N, C-alpha and C positions, 0 to 999 in steps of 0.2 A: 121102827119109827116111834113107837110108844115111849122108848127110853129118851128120845130127843125132844119130847114135849116140854111145855104144854102147847096145844094147837087150838084154834078156834073150833066151834061146833061144826062148821062147814069149812074145812081148811083150804086155803088158797096157797099153792106152792109154786115156786119158780124152780126150774131145773136147768142147769148149764149142760148143754148137749153139743158136743163137738162133731158127732157122727161116728165116733168109735163105739165098739161093742159095749163098753162099760157104761157110758153116758146114755146110749140108746136104751139099754136094759133098764137103767135107773128111771128114765123118763116113762117107760111103759109101766113099770112097777109103781111109781109114784102116782101116775094117773089113775090106775086101778084103785090104789089105796085112798086117794082123795075122793074119787067118784063114789066109792062105797060109803063115804061119810057126807055126801052132799056137797063136796067141794070141787075144785078144779085145778088144773095145772097149766102154767105158761112155760113153754120150752124156749130157752134163749141160746142162740148160737152166735158166737163172736167170730166174725170174719176178720182174721188178723192180717191177711194179705202178705204174709211172710214168704209165701212161695206160690208159684203158678197153680191154679186149680182150686185155691181155697174158696173163692166165690162160688164156683160150681158145686163144691162140696156142701156149702151152706144151703144152696138152693135144693140139693138132693135131700138134705135133712128135712127142710121145710116140706118138700113134696111127700116124703115118707110119713111124716107126722100128720100132714093134712089128710092122707088116706085113712088115718085112724081117728080123725076128728079131734086132734090135739092142737090147741092154739100154739102158735110159734111166732117168734120175732127174731130177725137177724140184726145184730149190732155190729157196726163196722168200725174197726180201729184205723184211723187215718195215718197213724205213725209208722205203718209197716208196708207201705206200697212197694211192690216188687218192681225193680228197674234193672233187669238184665243181670242179676247176680249181686246187686248191692241194695241196701236199704238206707236211704238218707246218708249216703257216704260211708256206710259201714259194710265192709266186705263180709261175705259168708264165712271166710276163714278167720279174719281178724277181729270182727266186731260182734260175732253172733252171740257170744255168751251174754254180753251186756244188753244186746237187743232183746234176747229172750227174756231176760229179767224184767226189762221195761215192758215187754209184751204181756208178761204175767200180771204185772201190777195194773196195766191198762185194762186187761181183760176183767180183772176183779172189779175195777172201778166202773166199767161199763155195765157189768152185771148188777152191781149194787145200785147204780143209778136207775137201771130199768126196773128193779124191784121197788125203788122209791116212787117212781112215776106210776107204777101199777098198784101201789098200795099193798104190796105183798111182803110179808114179814119173814118168810122162810125161803132160803136159797139152798138148793141141794146140789152137791157135787158128787161125781162118780168114783172117787178114790176107793180102792178095794184092798184086800189083804196083800197082794203083791206090791202095790204102791207103798203100803206101810212098810213092808220088808225092805224095799229098795231105799226108802227114805232113811230108815234106821241104819242100814249099811253105809249109806253115804255119810251120815253124821259120824258114825264110828270111824270112818276113814279120814275125816277132817279133824286133825288133832286140835285145831283152834276153834272148833265150833262150840258155842255155848250150849248149855244143857237142854234147851227146848227141843232141838231136833232129835237128840238121842232118846228122848222120851216118846218119840213117835208123833204121828199126825193126830191132831185133836178131832174128835167126832163132832164137836160143837164149838163154835166161836161166834161171839157177838160183834157185829159191825155196827156202824152208826145208823144204817137204814134197815138192816135185816139181820136175821140169824143165819149163820153159815153152818149147814148140816151135812154130814157125811155118813149116811146110814149103811153103806156097803163095806165098811172096813173089815168086817168079819167074813166076807164072801170072796173066794178066790176068783181071779180073772177068768180061768178056764170054765168055771161053773156059770159065770155070767154069759160068756160067749155061747155055751151050749144051750142055756135057757133062751137066749135071744134067737138062736137058730130054730128052736122049737116054735117060736112065734112067727117064723117065716121071714126073718130079717138077718142081715149080716152087716156089721159095721164097716165104715171106711177105714183104710189102713193108712195112717199118717207116715210118710217116708222118714220123718225125723225120728220115729221110734226104732229105726234100724241104723241110725247114724252113730257110729262108734266114737265120734268125737265127743259125745256126751257121756259123762260118767254114769248117769243113770242107765243108759243103754248098755254100757259095759257090765254093770252089775246084773242087769236083766239077762244078758247073754251068759254070764258065768253061772247064774242060777239054772238057766235052761240046760246048760251042759252038765249039771249035776253038782256043781260046787256050792258050798254054803258060806258065802261071805259073812264076816262077823256081824252078828245081830239079826240074821235072817232066818234062823231056825224057828220053828213054831213056838218053842218056849221063850225064846228071846223076844219074839214079836208080842206075845202075851205080856211079858215082863215090861216091854216098852209102853204098852197101853196102861198097865198099872202104875208105871213110873210117871206117866203123864198126869193121871188123876191125882197121885200123891203130890206131885210138884205143884199143880194148880191149887190144891188145898193149902199147901205150905205158903204159896205166894199170897193167897187170900188172907192168911193170918197176918201178913205184913201190910195189909191195906191201910191201916191208920197211920202208917209212916209217911204217906204222901198226900199232899193237898194241892190241887190244881187251882190256879186263879183263872177266871174266864178269859183273861188276856193272853194266856198261853204259857206262862211260866209256872213253876211249881216250887213248893217248899218241902224239904225232906227232913224228917226227924231221924237222925242216924242211930239213936239208941236201940230201936228194935232190931237193927242189923246185927248187933252184938249177940243176939239170942238166936239168930238164924244160922243155918249151915251154909257152906260155901256156895252150893248151887242156888240156894234161895237168895243169897245176896247178889249173885250174878244175874239171876232172873229179874229181880226188882230193879237193879241199877240199869241193866241192859234195856228193859222196856221203858224205863223212865227217860233214858237218854234218847231212845228212838222217838218217843212221843214229843219231847221238847225240841229235839234237834231236827225232826222231820226226816229221819233216815229210815231206810228199809231194814237195815241190819244193825245189830249192836256192835260195839267195839269188841276186839279180841278178849278172850278170857283173861289173859295175863294183865291186860289193861284194867279190866273190871276188878280183878283181885287186888291190884295195886291201889285202885281208887277206894275200895272197901277198907283196905288197911289204913289208908290215909285218913279216911273219915272217922275211924275208930280212935284216932289220936287227938289229944287236946291242941296240938300245934297246927292242925289243918286250918288254912286260911282260904285256899281256893286253888283251882286248876281248870284247864280246859280239856274236854274229851268228848268225842262224838258230836262235834259241832255245838257243844253246850259249854257254858261257863258256869262253874260251881263256885260259890262264895259263902263263907260263914256269915250268918246274920247275928245280930246282937243277942237274940234270945236262944242261941245255941243251935237253931235249925240251919239248914243249908239251902241257899237259893240255887235253883237249877233253871237257867235261862238260855235262850239261843245266843251263842256268841256272835260278835259283830263281824267276823270274817266270812268271806265267801258268800255273802248274801246275793241273791239274784236281783236283777233290775226290777223296777216296778212292773206289775202286770196291768196292761190296759184292759179295762172292763167293757168299754164301748164296743159293741159289735160281736161279743162272744156268742158263738153258735150253741154253746152248752156249758155245763159245769167246767170249771178250770181250777187248777191248784197253783198256789204260790209258795215257794220255798219248801214244799212238802209238808207244810204245817197248816195251811189254811186253804179251805175249799170254798170257792164262790159258787153258790147255787143259782143266783140270778142277780141281775143288776138293772137299774133304771137307765135308759139311754142317756148319755151325757159324757162329758170329758172326765171320766173317773179312772183312777189307778189305785191299785193295792200294792203297797210296798212297806219297807221299813220306816219307822218314825224318824230314825236318825237323831239329829240334834234339834229338830223342830220342837218348840214348846208353845203351842197356842195358849194365849193368855187365859181363855175360858177353861182350858183343860188343866191348868197348873195344879189346882187342888186335887183333882183325880190322880194326876201323875205323881204328886207328892207322896201318895200312898204306895207307890210302886218302888221297890228297891232300885237304887241307881243303876246297877249293872244290867237290869232287865229293860230299862227304858229305850235304849237305842234300837233294839230289835223288835219292839212291839209293832204289830201290823197296823198301818194307818191307811185310811182312805183319803185320797186327795181329789179335789175338783179344781181343775185349772191350776194345779200346783199348790193349792191351799189345803191344809189339813182340815177336814170336816168331821172326821171321826177316828177314834182309836178303838180297834176291834175289842169288844168285851170290856171296855172301860169308860168311854166317853163319846158323845156326839154333840155337834153344835146344835143349840136349841132351834135355830132357824133353818136347819137342814131338813129337807124332805126325806122320806125313806129312800135309802140308796141301794142297799144290797143285802142279801142274806149270806153270811159268812159262817162256815162251820169249821171247827178245829179238826181237820182231817186226821192228824196223827194221834189224837186221843182215842181213836178207835182201837189202837193197839193195847190200850189199858182195859178194854172191855173184857179181856180174857180173865180178869180178876176184878173184884168189886173195889177198885180204888175209890177213895173219897175225892170227889170232884167238887171244888168250891165254886159252884155256879152252874148255870145252864150249859148245855152242850151245843146250842145254836144261838147265834146272836143276830137279831134283826137290827141292822145299823141304820 
C-alpha cells in the first residue's frame, strides 16, 4: 500500500468486494491496514443481477463483513435484470459479451459514484498475479490490441472522483485463498469463472493444466509490469502535445509525435480519440498507425476516426472534435434518479427539476452565445453539448450560459478520466457548473 500513496493521516478506503476470495481477502487486509492508521474501510458490492442468486450473494457478503464490523454498501445495477435467460433482449449466447462489457463499465461507474458520495479518494480492486498473467496472455493473443493491454494491468489509475488502486498484483490467487481460509472465510464461487465461452476462462484452464500461454511465465509478467511503467512515462513526455478545451474538444500539436516511438504514438492517439469520442476502446492499431503517418505529412487536412473528426487548423495544430454522425438523442434530465451519461462524453451529476435536456448543439446559434461560439473552430460547434429548457438553448457546456438562467446542472466531462493516466494539459476545469 505504501507504494500506492500518498494517503491521508487517517486513510479512508473503499474496497470493491464481489464475494470471491480475492476481494474478500483484500477487504480484510485493507481494513486492518486502515484501522492501524486510525482510518476505516467501506466495502462496496455491486449486485449486477446478471444471473440468479447475485442478490443473495451480495446479502451474504454484507452479513459476513457485518460480523467483522466492516461497513458495507450494496450497489444495484438496473441494466442487468435476469429474465429467464435473457437480459434486456440479449441472449446468454448471443449478447453476453457486449452485456458483460457494459456491466463492467456500469460497475466501475457505480463504484466511483459511491466513492464520490462518501468523500473517499481511494478505491481498491482485488486483481492479483494470476489476473495479470491472464490479461497479458489475452492481449498477446489479440493481434490488433493496442499496446496498453500487453503492458499489463496498472496498479494505479486516476479517475475523476477517486484513485483506482490494485495492491495485490504481486500476490498469487492461491496464496490469497489460503490466507482467507486461515481467517475462517471462504469466498463465493462465481459460475462464470468456469464458463469456457470466455477467453479468460480458457486461459485460466490452460494454465491450471500446466500450459504456459504467451506472456504468462513469471519473467513475462514482471516484464509486463516494467513495460507498463515505461509506457506511462513515455506517454507523460507527450503531455504538452494535447490541450483540452472545457467544451470537450482538443487541439493536438503533431510535432512531438515525430519524436515518439510507434507504441507511444498509438497510446497518445488512442486515448485522445477515446476521450473526445466517448468510446471505451481505441481504434485498431493499423488505423492509429495510418493516422500517425498522415499527421506527419504536410498534406494532412483531415479525416474521421473513432467517432472523432480531425482537421488541420491554421496554426498547424490539429483539431480533434466529436464527429456529427451517430449522435444519440437528447437526454431528458427531469426526473433522473441518479447520475447519467450522454454520448459517453458528458456525465450529469445533478439537475434542477424542469424541462431540461442535454444534447448536441447542432445548428442552433443563440444570439447571446455567438461571441463565445466564434472562438470555437467550426467543425467542433455542431457536437458541443447544449442544455435546453423547453427546446431553447440556455447553456453550452464549458462555454456559455444565458445570463438570466438559474443554476441548471452539474456536468462533468466523463471521457476525460481516460487521460488521467498521464498528466495531459487540460485547458480548463474538469467540472462545469452550468
